[in-house]
Each structure stands twice: as structure tokens, then as C-alpha cells.
Wavefront OBJ file of the C-alpha trace (Angstrom):
o trace
v -17.764 -0.408 1.555
v -14.386 1.145 0.779
v -13.883 2.291 4.371
v -14.415 -1.222 5.719
v -12.013 -2.632 3.149
v -9.444 0.029 3.973
v -9.709 -0.708 7.690
v -9.444 -4.482 7.187
v -6.515 -4.120 4.773
v -4.737 -1.732 7.133
v -5.125 -4.150 10.060
v -4.009 -7.148 7.974
v -0.951 -5.273 6.701
v 0.004 -4.250 10.240
v -0.013 -7.946 11.182
v 1.771 -9.425 8.153
v 4.059 -6.459 7.480
v 4.868 -4.656 10.737
v 8.093 -3.375 9.152
v 6.204 -0.934 6.907
v 6.248 2.745 7.786
v 2.828 4.350 8.302
v 3.025 6.032 4.883
v 4.139 2.843 3.128
v 1.189 1.091 4.740
v -1.253 3.747 3.497
v 0.155 3.512 -0.026
v -0.162 -0.303 0.019
v -3.761 -0.124 1.234
v -4.612 2.129 -1.692
v -2.768 -0.156 -4.110
v -5.025 -2.937 -2.827
v -8.029 -0.772 -3.723
v -6.727 -0.526 -7.277
v -6.039 3.193 -7.063
v -3.397 4.445 -9.502
v -0.182 6.069 -8.316
v -1.573 9.410 -9.468
v -4.780 8.797 -7.518
v -2.876 7.747 -4.409
v -0.846 10.943 -4.639
v -3.977 13.044 -4.857
v -5.592 11.128 -1.993
v -2.556 11.503 0.283
v -1.516 14.975 -0.894
v 1.873 13.845 -2.218
v 3.429 13.699 -5.674
v 3.241 10.674 -7.959
v 7.011 10.265 -7.679
v 6.766 10.193 -3.888
v 4.078 7.503 -4.173
v 6.389 5.469 -6.413
v 9.186 5.824 -3.860
v 6.940 4.597 -1.035
v 5.746 1.711 -3.221
v 9.312 0.726 -4.077
v 10.385 0.857 -0.418
v 7.353 -1.124 0.744
v 7.903 -3.823 -1.891
v 11.578 -4.048 -0.881
v 10.659 -4.389 2.810
v 8.123 -7.083 1.926
v 10.552 -8.820 -0.422
v 8.070 -8.663 -3.296
v 8.222 -7.113 -6.738
v 4.646 -6.777 -7.956
v 1.117 -5.786 -7.093
v 0.023 -9.408 -7.578
v 2.490 -10.508 -4.919
v 1.068 -7.864 -2.575
v -2.433 -9.263 -3.135
v -1.205 -12.823 -2.467
v 0.586 -11.700 0.693
v -2.692 -10.383 2.073
v -4.911 -13.216 0.849
l 1 2 3 4 5 6 7 8 9 10 11 12 13 14 15 16 17 18 19 20 21 22 23 24 25 26 27 28 29 30 31 32 33 34 35 36 37 38 39 40 41 42 43 44 45 46 47 48 49 50 51 52 53 54 55 56 57 58 59 60 61 62 63 64 65 66 67 68 69 70 71 72 73 74 75
């Protein structure tokens, strides 16, 4: 079930947010799954601080400031 959700979220993000880098997109997909920054870091093999940087950049590119806004953007 997760893989289907990941694929659908990835495709939706590519449509509504083409300005995201590939890594920002992957971080956002995992945020949508409810994975913590620590968990995203483990999943992607990067540090928690790097995850936070990607999250901050993605939110800035999307002109949003919260996870709730990310969910609404993709609704």
C-alpha cells in the first residue's frame, strides 16, 4: 500500500510542484507518509539536518510553511 501511495504522491508532486529538486520531492513524499525527519534521513541515507534543509527549501519553493499546507496542496 505504501508503494502505491509513494508513486501517486510522487507523480502528483511532479505535476503541482515541478520546481522541486528530485531530493526535495523525495523528502516531501515521505513527509506525506508521516515519516519523521529522523526516519526520512535513515530511509534516504542522509542526516536529519540535511532532511530539515531539504524540507525548508521545498517549503520555500512551494511558498508554504507547514506540513498541513503541503497536504492541502496535494489534496
